[in-house]
Structures are given as structure tokens and as C-alpha cells.
N, C-alpha and C positions, 0 to 999 in steps of 0.2 A: 465822147457822148452829149448828148442834145440836154443842156441846162435851162428851166426854163423860172425868171425872175417875176417877180409881182411888183407891179406898181398900183399904188394907191388912187384911187380918183373919186369924188364927189364925197359922197357919206359912205357907200358900200359897195362900189363898183372895184372890181380888178380889171387891170389893163395888163396883158402877158407879153413878157421881153422872151424870144427864142433864142438860143446862141449855142456854141461851142465855147467855153471857159476858157479857151486859148487862143480864140479869134475873136476880133473885134466885129465882126458883121451879126446883125441881129435883125430878128423879124417880129413885127409888132402886131399884138393881136387886139382886135375890138378897141384901139384908141379915143375914146369918148370925149377925153381931156387932151390935147396937146401938151398943157403947161408940165404934170406932172413926169411925161415921158421925155420930153426937152429936158429938164433937167436932170434925169435919170443916165439917159443917154451922154449927156454931154459931162457928166461927171466922171463919167468910166470911160469916155472916148471911144462908146462905139458909132459902128455905121451901120446905119438901117438898110437894110435891102431889099423889103416887102412888107406892104399889109396885108393881114388877112380879116376879113370883115364878116361875121355870121349873120348879119341882120340891119334893118337899115333903122331901128332906133336911135335917137338921137346919141344916149349915154355911150352908143358904141361908135358913130360915129363921127362926130362931133369936133373931131380933133384933126381930121384927115387933113383939110384944108389947109392948114397952119405947119404940119409935118412935111406936108408935098412942097410948100415955099421953101421949107430948109434941104430938103433932102430929098429931090426928084426919084421914085421907085413907083415899082409896080405895084397896083392896089386890086388885090383879087376878093371876090364878094359875091353874093349870090343873083345869077344872072334874072331871075323872076321878081326881083325888087330894085324898085327906083333908090337909086344912093349914087348921088354924084360924086364924080372921080373915080369911080370902079373902072379899071382898063382892061382887068381881066375876068368876064363873067362868067361863072361856073354853074353847072348842074351836077346832078346825081352823077356820080362814076367819075368825075376828073381827077385827075391828077396835080397836085400841085408841086413842082419840081424847085427847090431853091438851091441852086445850085452853089452860091456862096456858104449853104451848109453841109450841103452834099445831102438834104433831106426832103424825102416825098411825104406828101400828105395826100390823103384819100378824102374824096368830097361826100357827105352822105347828104343826102336831104331830109330834111328832120321839121315839115310842117307841123302848125300847130300853135305855138306861142306867137309867129308870123306866118305868111302863107310861103314866103320863102326861104325861111330858113335856113341853115346847112351849118354843119360841123364840118373839123377839120381832124381826121385820124392821121396818126402818125403810127403805124404799126412799130410793134418791136423789133429789134434787128440784134446781132452780135455786137455792131459796131455803137448803138443809139442806147442801148439798155432795153429798159419795159416800155410797152406802148403807152400813148396819150391821146386824149381825145381834147379836143376845143369846143365846148356844146354851146356856147353862148347862153340864152337864155330858156334853152329847151329842159336840161336836166340840171337841176341845180343838187347839191349835197343836204341831201334829204328831203327835196321835194323835187317841183318840176317847175315850169314857167306858165303864168296865165295864159288862158287861149283869148288872145287879143283879135285873131284872126283866123286861127283853124279850128276843127272840130274837136271834140273829143276822141273820136275815133281816129284822124288824124294824128295826134298826141301820142294816143295809144302806141299806134304803131311806130312813130318815130321812137319811140322811148325804149320799145321790145328791138328794135335795130341797134340802138346802143347796147341793150343788154346782151346784144347775140358778144359781143366780142369780149377778150379775153379779162376773165377776173381781174388780173394785175393791171390793166389798166388804169392810167393814172387820168381822173378826171379832171378838167380845169373850167369851171363854169365861172360866171363873170359878174359874181355879186355872193357877198357874205351873209347869208340866210341862215347856216344850219341850226343855230341855235332856237330860233322862231320856229323852223322846218320840224326838228326833232321833236318839240313841244307836242305840234298838232300829230306826227306818226305816234306818240306814245296815246294819245286820246284813240285813234283809228288801231291800234295796236300792242294795248297794253302790258302783253305776257310775252311779248320775245324780250327775251333776256340779252340777245346782242343789240336791241336798240336801246335796252338800259344800260348799257356799260357804253355805248356810242356816247349818249347823252350826258352820263355823267363826265366821259372825257372832255367832250365837247365844251361842256359848261367851264371846264379848269381851263381847257386855254384861251377861252375866251376872259375869265377872268384877268388871265396872266397878258391878254392883250395881241397871243398870236393866233393869226390865221386858220382857221379849219379847211382850207383848199390850197391845194387839190384833195381827193379822196379818191380809194381804190373803187372801182368799178365794184370787185365782190363787195364790198361793204357795205355798197350802194344796195345791192340786190339782195343782202342780208336784214337791212334797216330802212329802206325807203318805201313808205305804199304805194309811191306811184309804179313802182316798179316790180310790186307783189300781187298785182291784183289778180293772180290766179292761186296766191293762197289761202287756204280756210278762213284762217283768222281774220283776212283782210274783207273776203267774199261775206262773211259773217256780220261782221260792222259794219259794210257797206247796206246790206240787206235790212240790217236794224233801222240804218238811219233813213234810206227810202219808204222802208218798209212795204217792199217788193221782191220777191225773187230775181234774180240777176243772172242772165243768162252766159254773158261771154265776158273776157276782161275787157274791153272797151266798155259794156257796159258799168262794170266794177268801179272801170277808171274814171268814169262821167259823175259818176256818185261821189267817188272821193275827193275829186276837184271842186266839185260844187258843196260837199261838206267845208274842206278849207276855204273856200271863198267866203262862205257864210261865216265865219269867225276871223278873217282877216280885216 
């Protein structure tokens, strides 16, 4: 069964190590900083076999060169972005097969945060357990990424594609933003009981110094306002903030994203 190990970087970044517990081979996801990755790998006598990159921002790619200097390996990443050291450019629908892990990852093009952003989905199976998806900065626990290069319509479509996956999919995003995101979610949807419960749980986790990532996609669909743009409560709140009628999910998303931006 695949397991995922957390490597903390910078102030709130997560770098992910994917492996089987009984094998030394490991895949590294979005290594923005090589130093903590090298420390984790050497401490456990692991053997890196591949790097998966979701998008070009420095806090996701900054450690690639130093890692390759120690361990030559393929680097997978979005074909639509310029990223040094990418050896395996990927587009939507591609399949990444990691032979050392006997694992496959399906590539989803999820633009919005950046123009070429991709995610890596590992479907559930009898041997590897529940599914998982590595979403970079597209979907966050309780929130979503800012629109640096894409449009609201693109990001809404990207989030809808992710939301179509099974509810038991584990969502691995790249930042610890959950507590802040849920504070805004309560403003947008104050009467959501699932959201109230989740906020209390997350506050306790953070007081104890625990990570709140990964989450389950079903939990995101129940509490994340950016995945709930078709829900009556979110629509009413967005219309109240914008002062106009909103007719599509993309319009609601655009208002909710702008609303959060004004509070950050």
C-alpha cells in the first residue's frame, strides 16, 4: 500500500514523499527546498526514483537542481510551463507509471492558479487502498489558490474536475492554510453545520501542532466554499456581497474568490 510522508518546508509548505513502507524507493512531490528533503531521505536510507512537479512557482521547484545533483532521476512536470530540469513534460490525460512503486498517476490539467498547472491522481485500488490526488496550489483544504495566471472560469472548471473524483480521495495540497481558509468559509456559509464541526476540529489540531493535510475530498465538498458554488447558501452569500444576480457556478466562484481576496 502506498503511504505519503510529510516534509515541512519554509513557513507553511508541504513537500510529499510517496513510497511503500517496506521499500526504499520514494517519489518526491513539489520539492521547493532540497534541504529538508535530503535530510528526510538520508535519515531513512531512502532511494529517490522520480520527482513530480505541479507548477512553476519557486516554492515548488527550488530544490530540483540540488536533488538531481545527488540522485539523477526523471522529473515530471507540466508541458505548458517553463521549468528547468523537467525531463518528462506532461499534458492532460497522460499517465505517469512509476515502475519502482508499481504505481500509476493520472495527469489532470487544472489551470487557474497558473496557466499550466497539473495535478496527479492515483486512483484507489485493491493493492494501494484509497485514492489520492496531489493538487499543488489549485485546491487547498478549505479553500483554493489565487488566480495568478488563469481566469475564474478556468479555475472553477479545474475544481469541478477534481470534485468529480470519489469522495474518499485523499487531497494533498502544498500549504497549511486550513485554519485561515475555514475562517473565511464560515463568513461565506455561517449556517453550515459540517463546516462548524470541521473548524473546531482544525483549531484543535493546530493548537496541538498537527497538520490538517491531507483531507478527504468528500469533506472538501461539504465544507469548502469554492467547491460549493452550486449550493443555495453560497449563491445567496455571493449575490449579497456582489449586489447582483449570479447565473452560473463560474460567476459565483469569481465573486467568492474576489471576496476572499479582499479579506487577505
